[in-house]
N, C-alpha and C positions, 0 to 999 in steps of 0.2 A: 933590212931585217924587219920582222913582224913580232914585236915584243909580246903581243897577246898569245901568239902560238907557243912561244917559249914558256910563258906562265902556265898555260893550259897543260903543258907537259910536266912542268915542275911541281905544280900543286898536288897531284896525286902522290908524289914522292914525300911530301911533308907529313910529319907524324902528329903534330899538335892540332888543337882545335882553333888556335889563333895562328894565322900565317902572316909573317912580316915580310914585306917587300921593300927592298932598298936598292935604288939604282947603283950601279957599280961606281959611278963618279959622284955620288952623293955622300957627303961626310957629316955624320952626326956631330953637333957642336957641344953637347953636354954629356957628362958621364951618366946622367939619369935618362938619357934619350929613350932607350928601349922601354924602360919601366913607365915613363910618361906616355909613350905612344900607345902601349897596350892597356893602360889603366882604364880608359873608358869602356873597353870591351869586357874587362874583368869585373867592373863595378855595375854595369848595366847590360843585362842580356838582350835588351831591345836594340842595341847598337850593332849594326852589321859591319861597319868599317870606321877607322879613324885615320887621320893623315897628319903629317908633320907640317910645321910652319917652315917655309923656305926662306933662306937668305941667299942672295946671289954671291957667287964667287967674286973676289975682289978684282980679278983680271977680266971679268965679263965686260962687254961694251956698256957704256953708261946707260943707253936707252933700255937695254935688257935689265940692268940693275934697277933702274927706275920702275919698269913694269912689274918686276917681281916684288919690289918693296911696296908698291901701291896695291897689288893684288892681295898680298898677305897681311896688309894693314887693314883691309876691308873687313866689315862685319861678317860677311860670308865669303871667305877666300875660296878659290877654285880647287876642287878635289884634284889631287895629284898622287900618282903611284911612285913618285920619286922616293917617298918614304911613307909607307902606309901599313896598317894592320887590318886584316880581314878575317872574319869568322869563316872557318872552313866550309860550313854548310852553304853560306852565301856564295863563296867562290865556286863551289861545285854546282849550285843551282843556276848561277849566272856566269858561264864561262866567258872568257875574254874574246873579243873579235879577233879573228885570225887574218884579216885582210886590210888592217890599218897600220901603216908604219908610224904614224903620229896620231895624237888625239884619241887613242883607244881608251884612255882612262875616262874621257868625257862620255864616250859612248857607253862604257860599262856603268858609270855613275847614273846615267839617264835610265838605263834598264833596271838597275838596282833600286833606284828610288821609285820607279813605276811599279815594281814588284813589292813595294812596302818597306824596303830596306832603309835604315837611317844611317847617315854618314856624318861624323863630327870632326871638326878641325881640333887639333891639340896644340895650342899656342906655346906650351912649355916643352914640346918635343921639337927642338930646333935643328934644322938641317941645312948645310951649305950645299946648294945645288943651282946650277944654271943650265938650261938646255944647251946642247952642243952647237951653238950658232955663233958665228963671228963674221967679220967682213968677207972672208973668203967663200963662205957658203950661204950668206944671207939671202940672196935671191932664190936659190934652189930650196933652201929650208922654208922660206916664206911660201913659195908655191906649193910645196908638199904639205905644209901645215894647213894652208887654206883648203886644198883638195881633201885632206883627211877630215878636217872639221865639217866640210860640206857633207861628206858621206856619213860621218859619225853622228852629227846632231842636226843635219839639215840646214846648216848655216850658209846662207848666201845673201848677198846684198848688192844693190845697184852701185854704179860709179859714184853717184852723189853721196850715198851712205858711206862708201869707202873714203871719200874725201873728207866727210864730216868726222869720221873716226880717226883718220890720220891727223887732222888738225887738233882734235881733242887730245890725242896721245901726245902730240908735240907740245901743246900748252901744259899738259900735266908734267911732262919731262922738264920743261923750262921752270915751272914752279918748284919742282923738287931740286933742280940744279941750284936755284936760288937759296932754298932752305938748307942745302948741303954746302953752300958757299963754294960751288964749283961751276962758275960761269964760263970757265974755259971749255966746258963740255958742249957749248952752243953749236959749234960747227959739226961735231959728231952727231948731236941730236938731229939737226936738220938733214944731214946726209942719211942717217939711219932710217928716219921716218920717210 
């Protein structure tokens, strides 16, 4: 499916000036989630969108939990539409790509920022969400994500860069496994990466 196409059909049906998007399999973790998520847009008219802090589902593979934990602990976490609030005018001015099955939020973020839109993370709007990837679909999901990211933001790299990234992710997973006292995840980490 193409989520951008669905959003472009849904947004005109919304009535408010702030549109909240929440993936069907994303679960808010706090009673104040919605208020926290939209607060930046209510308080600052210069903000075009805000997005929630993601925490991986407990049943997600370790390497996926590790990646999400590291991304959302970073100073500038990656924009995600798993849980986001967007001003209607920005959603109308910058419709979503209709030909990307994955990574469409990256492509939208790139265009929004290029047009002068400001996006902010909201650390106290916490959401439990993991992409729908597991051992059964890892290969196909990775292929599709890579192809989508290449089209969305022009991301492509050499085999050497791929190997470097793979090793860096593996090292980061191993450090986190040690910090989480979960050295039993070692075989899974090596196989996943």
